[in-house]
C-alpha positions as CSV (number, residue, x, y, z in Angstrom):
1,X,-2.9,-7.7,33.3
2,X,-5.0,-6.8,29.8
3,X,-6.0,-3.9,29.6
4,X,-10.2,-3.1,29.9
5,X,-10.2,-1.7,26.6
6,X,-8.7,-4.3,24.7
7,X,-11.4,-6.8,26.4
8,X,-13.8,-4.0,25.7
9,X,-13.1,-3.8,21.9
10,X,-12.7,-7.5,21.4
11,X,-15.9,-8.1,22.6
12,X,-17.8,-5.5,20.5
13,X,-15.9,-6.8,17.7
14,X,-15.7,-10.3,17.4
15,X,-18.6,-10.4,15.6
16,X,-18.3,-7.3,13.9
17,X,-14.6,-7.3,12.0
18,X,-15.4,-7.6,8.9
19,X,-16.0,-3.2,8.9
20,X,-13.8,-0.5,10.4
21,X,-14.3,1.8,13.2
22,X,-15.7,5.0,12.6
23,X,-14.5,8.5,14.2
24,X,-17.6,8.3,16.4
25,X,-17.1,4.0,17.5
26,X,-13.4,5.2,18.4
27,X,-14.0,8.1,20.5
28,X,-16.5,6.3,22.6
29,X,-14.2,3.7,23.3
30,X,-11.2,6.6,24.1
31,X,-13.9,8.0,26.7
32,X,-14.5,5.0,28.2
33,X,-10.7,4.4,29.0
34,X,-9.1,4.7,32.6
35,X,-6.1,7.0,32.2
36,X,-3.8,4.2,32.6
37,X,-5.0,3.0,29.5
38,X,-5.1,6.2,27.5
39,X,-1.4,6.7,28.4
40,X,-1.0,2.8,27.2
41,X,-2.6,3.3,24.1
42,X,-0.9,6.8,23.2
43,X,2.6,5.3,24.2
44,X,1.9,2.5,22.0
45,X,1.6,4.8,19.0
46,X,4.2,7.0,19.4
47,X,6.2,4.0,19.8
48,X,5.2,2.3,16.9
49,X,5.4,5.7,14.7
50,X,8.6,5.8,15.5
51,X,10.0,2.5,14.6
52,X,7.9,3.3,11.2
53,X,9.6,6.3,10.9
54,X,13.0,4.7,11.3
55,X,12.5,1.9,9.1
56,X,11.5,4.4,6.1
57,X,14.6,5.9,6.8
58,X,16.5,2.8,7.3
59,X,17.6,3.7,10.4
60,X,18.3,0.6,13.1
61,X,18.4,-2.2,10.1
62,X,22.2,-2.5,10.6
63,X,25.5,-1.6,12.7
64,X,28.7,-0.9,10.7
65,X,31.2,-3.6,12.2
66,X,33.6,-1.0,13.5
67,X,30.8,1.1,15.4
68,X,31.6,0.7,19.5
69,X,29.1,-1.6,20.9
70,X,26.8,0.4,23.5
71,X,25.7,-1.6,26.5
């Protein structure tokens, strides 16, 4: 099920994607989000931040050949 926030953001910016959101725009959109949308956005942010940190530190890129598989 698509998030209302994503749909609203697309509708608002589909013809304006040449610029950036300013803080006021972002806070306005966040203020209109449901609790579910807000938690989903935050969870995605945390996940992507963790993935980026792991990539920067070289974690998760390879698994040593003798390491046991965890299922």
